[in-house]
Structures are given as structure tokens and as C-alpha cells.
N, C-alpha and C positions, 0 to 999 in steps of 0.2 A: 320732246319731238315732237313735231306734230302728228296728227292722225288723224287717217283715212277720213273723207266724207263721204259716207258710205256707199254698197258695196262694187269694190272696181274699180274705188275712185281713182285718181292718178295723190296722190303723197309726198309729204318728206323722206316717206323713204324709198321713192323711185324715181331717187336724186339718180344717177348716175353718178361709179367713182371719179373722181376728181383730181384725185392725188395726180402733180405737175404742171396742172397750174392754178393761174394766180390772179386777182382777183379782185378789184375795185371797184367799194357799196359807199357813195354819198348817205351824206345823214341816217347810218348804225347805229348811233345809242343808243336809239331804242326805237316800239314799235316796229312797221316792217323792213323797215332794215339792216335789227339784229338781228330780225329773228335772220332774214336774210343772210348776215351775215353769216354765222351759230351751223347755219343747216347747210352752206360750202365748206365754213370748216368743219366739219361733221363727217362730211362725204371727204374729208382729205386734202384741201382748196385751200393753199395760202390765201389771208386774206387777208385786205387793208380798208383798217375800216376810218371811210374817212370822213371826220365829223370839225363842226369848227370849235365844239366846249373842248377843248385840252382834259377840264376834270371828265366831262363826263362822253369823254370817247374815250379815254384810263379807262374807268368805271364801268363802258359795256368789253371793254377784250378781257379785265379782270371777271365781269361774271359771263361770259365766255370760254374762255377757259376755266371753270371752272362747275359750268356745263358738259366741256366735253376737254378734257384733262391734257391730247393728247392735240390741242387748235393751234394752229400755228395764225395768230393773228394779233396785228397793230395796228392804234391808231398813228394816223399825221393829221393832222389841220385842215382843214380847209371851212375858207370860209364863200360861197357862192355864190350871195353880195355885196364881193368884192376882189374886180377878176385882177388885180396884181399877189391876191391868195391864186385864186385858182391860177394862174402864172406860177408860181412859186412853188405850188403843187406839182405837180406836173414838171419840171424842171429835176425836183428834188427828190421824185421819184425811181429809186434801185434800181428797181427789176427791168431788163430791157424788153424783155418781152410779156405783155401781156396781153393773154385769156379770155377774162368780163370786166366789165366794166356796165356798173347796176349804179342809172343815177334816176336817185331812189329820193333826196334828199326835197324836203318841201314846205311849204306858207302853204297857208289859207285863208283868206275871210278877212288879210290885216287891214286894220283901218291906215289909213296912205302916207305911204311915204318915201322915201327914196333908196337905192343902195348908192354905197361907196362912189359908184360913179354916173348916179343922175338918173339911174331906169326907177323905170315902177317898181317896188318892190318882191310883186309877186312873180309879174315879170320876167325879170331879172332873177331873183335868185329861182324860177320855174322851169324855167326855157331859157335863157341866153348865159346863164352863171354855170347850166344845161351843155351847152352851144360849145362854149367854148374851150371846156376842161374836156368835149370831145376830142375835139379841132386839133389839142397837144397833145392830144395819150395817143391819136390814132395810129403816127410813123408807130409804138407799138404794140395796137391791135394788129396790124397788119403785115407784120410778121412773125402773130402767130397762127397754126394753119387752123384753126376753125372759133378764129374768135366770134365773141358776142357785143352782142351793143344790146343794153333793156331801157327802156325811159318809160319812166311808173309815169298815166297820167292819170285819170278819174271820168269815172261815168259824164261826172261834172261838168268834162268839157261839153257835153250837148247845150247848156245853159247860152254860150255863147263862142258866133265865129270873130274873127282877130279885121278890127278894124284897122287896118294898111296904115291908114292915114292918120291913128290913131293908137299906137302899141305899146305906148308910155300913157291914153289914157289922161292925158291932162288936161283932157276938153268937160268930163266929168267922170265924177271916180264912182264907181258900184262897186262894193270888196267883192260880191257873191259875182254878178259878168266879169271884172277882174282877175278871175280865179281862172270863170272858162274859162273868159282866152288865156290865160296863159297853160293848160291842160289840153287846149286846142291847137294852142303854138306843139307843143311836146308830143301830138301825135303829128302836128303836118312835117316836124321836122326829123320824126323815123318815116316817112314816108321817101321827102326828100330825100335824105343820107341810102334810104333803099336803095331808091332810083341810080343814085351815084354813085352806091357799092357795083350793082350790076353790074350800069355802064364801063366801072371798069376793072372788070373781067375778077375784085376781091373777091375771099375768100368772103367777108363775113355775115353778121348776121343782124340786122336790126330790126329788136322789131318790139311793144309794143306789150302792157300791162298798167292792170287796172287793181286795187285792191278789194273791191265791193265798197260796203257801209261793214272799215274792223275797227275796233277800240284801240285807237291808238291818241297820241295826247295833242294831235293834228285838230281834233275838232276842238279842243278845253280851251290852244293855246292865243288866240288872239282874244275871248271871253278875258282873258286872264293878267292879256297888257295890257284891259283897258279897266279893266273893275269890277267888274259889269258880274261879278257875282252868282246874278241870276243863273246871267245864260247859263258860262258857266256850270253850273250845279243842273241844270234841264243838258249839256249834253254829256256830261258827268252817267247821269239819269242809262242815255240816250246809247252811249257805251253798252254803262251793263245790261241796259232789259235788252235791247236788240240789231244793236254789233256784235258782229261777229267775230273770237278774236284775231286776237297779231298773227297769232300762226298760220290762221290759215288762208288771213289775208294775205299772208307774203306766198299761200303755193302758184297763182299764177305772175308771180314775179323768179320767184323759182321755176319755176315752171316751163317760163317765156327764157331763160337762164342757159335750160341742162336738161329741158326733153329734146328726145332725137326725135331729125321732121317739121322743129317749128324751123315757116316759110319767112320771109325777107317780111317788113312790114306786119303782120298779121298783126292784130290785137287778143289779148288772150288778160278773161277776166273770171267772174262765177257765175256757173254759170246758171244756179236760180234768180232768174233779172234782173242780173246782172249786176244783186246784188249779195248775194254767198250764197257758200256750196264749193263743189271740189271746179278746177277749171278746168274751164274749153275756149271753145272762137266768142267771143266779143261786141253785142253791134257798136255802129261806133258813127256820127252823125259825115253826112254824106261829103264834109267843104272838110271833115279831113281830110280827104285820097284827095284833092284839087295840088290840079299840078302846077299852075298861072301862080296858084296861091302860094305852094311848096317851096318856088323857088323864088316868089316875092321876099318871104320871109327869109328865106336862108344870104337871099344879098343884103335886107336889111337887117339882118343878127351877122355878120364877114362885116357889117363896117361899123354895128354898136359897136361889136366888142374888139376888133382889128383883130382878126382870128382869122385864116383862112384854111384851105380842106387841103394841103399836100396829097398834092394826086388821084381827085377827089377834082372833076369841075361839070361845067356844068350839062 
């Protein structure tokens, strides 16, 4: 279980009772997602671990049950790089009401590639997959009395604003710029979603969070994929020496998902330099609060995914 960070700091022990609530956590087989799923289950929530790999998802469920013997957890397959998988996940989810959706899964700084639907992978997985998933699950979230949607962004959103004329980075691909754009898209999505929910009079809180620099396999994935062993070792060293553990990196997500008084369109992250420490309000680039950009991204996302949000008009 996560420990407090500093005297009086919010920790996993402060998560309110989650009994009777159902949560979906994407990318819950490792890192931040796994800790998030485990701690929600520890507090009594029924948690669906939505993961691409059946082997890793099943192993994660077994791990959570070892650490929390009475946990009510299950694995369900979800590949955010394939919209047919997103639709199948949403259609097959057996629970009529959903109290919490944590859009956690993501990829970082990968070499250029495309999803099954032809989108640049980072934009497709980090934003479009979660945009589609949220829209398809929205009716179940609207049925819950106090639902929340938490989307995990990154402090590295500040690397780049969106280029609405080149959402798939077709003109020129720089992996870190594309990553920053995808994380900016996460924050613009939350901004526009919160606005639409408010306009519709819905009680759902849409918020964002980021883990700071936390030790997960996200940092090493690209180097491992490309066989860059030196870069992989450097990332592993950084994880050991500089990064905070995933148990602490998950706290901003858990705070946004469960703490009292979380405001719509808020951005929670580590309190020390957006890098490490207990959760608190986080700075965000001004372009992530641009109403026009949010509306344009929303319209483009609907067109690209074919998913519209019933009951939420512009």
C-alpha cells in the first residue's frame, strides 16, 4: 500500500470507501494503472482491468488478488490501437452502471507507426482510443449518481500544442513532439468534456492527472522495441535513481478519482515541481484551456473515430 509523502500528505490510506462502485482502469497490467486498480480494489471497488495483453492482464489480476485477497477484480481485453476492440469492450461490459473510468493506458516516444485504423500511434492510443471508449461508456457513467472520468496526461504536454492541420504527424514526425501533442490532446479533451457535461447538467466530474516522473515500463518501452540497449539502460538507471515509485506516482490519479471536492477540468499532479511528492494542483499550458481548440479537437475526434457522445451537444 502506498505510504504518505510528508506529514499530513494525502495518501492511498485516504481513499474513501469504494464499496458498491464499479471502475474501469485502462492499461492496468503494470505501473500506475496496476497500482490504481489495486488501491481501488483495496477500498472495496469492483475493478475491471482493461488491458491489451491477456497474459499480462491475467497476471495483474492474480497479483492484485495476492495483495488484496478479497479484491473483486477481473481482466477484460482492450486494445486502444484498434477501434473495433474498443467497441467490443464497451459492448461486452456486463455492468449497467459505471462509477469510474480511468483513462490511464498510454505509449510514449515510439518510432513512427500507425494504429489498426491508420492513426499515428501515440495520438491514436493516448487520445483517440480513450475518446472513443469514454463516449461508448458514457451512458453507463450517466446512470451513476456521482461518476468520475479521470484521464492521465503528462507534464510533458508542454512540449507541444496541437497542430489541427496535422493531427497524425504526417508532415514531419518527431517522437517527443508527437507525445507532447497526444498529452495536450488529453487535457483539451478533459476541458471540452467538462464543459459539455456542465452544459448538459450532468453530475459527472471529468478531471485530469499526471504522475510526474514515476518508475514504470513506459520509459523503456520505445528503446526496447528498437533494440537500443544503451538507451534502455539509461532509462532504467533514471527509474532507479531519480524517479519516484509507481505507488507514489499513482496518487494523483487516485486523488482525482476518489478525493472529495475534485473540480471538473482540474489537473492533479505531484506537488514538488510537477515531478514528485504528494498530489496537488498542477500547472498546465494555456493552450490546454482553449475553448476553440477543444471544440475543434472534439469535432475531429468524432469524425476520426465515428463515436458521438449521446446527450452531450457542443
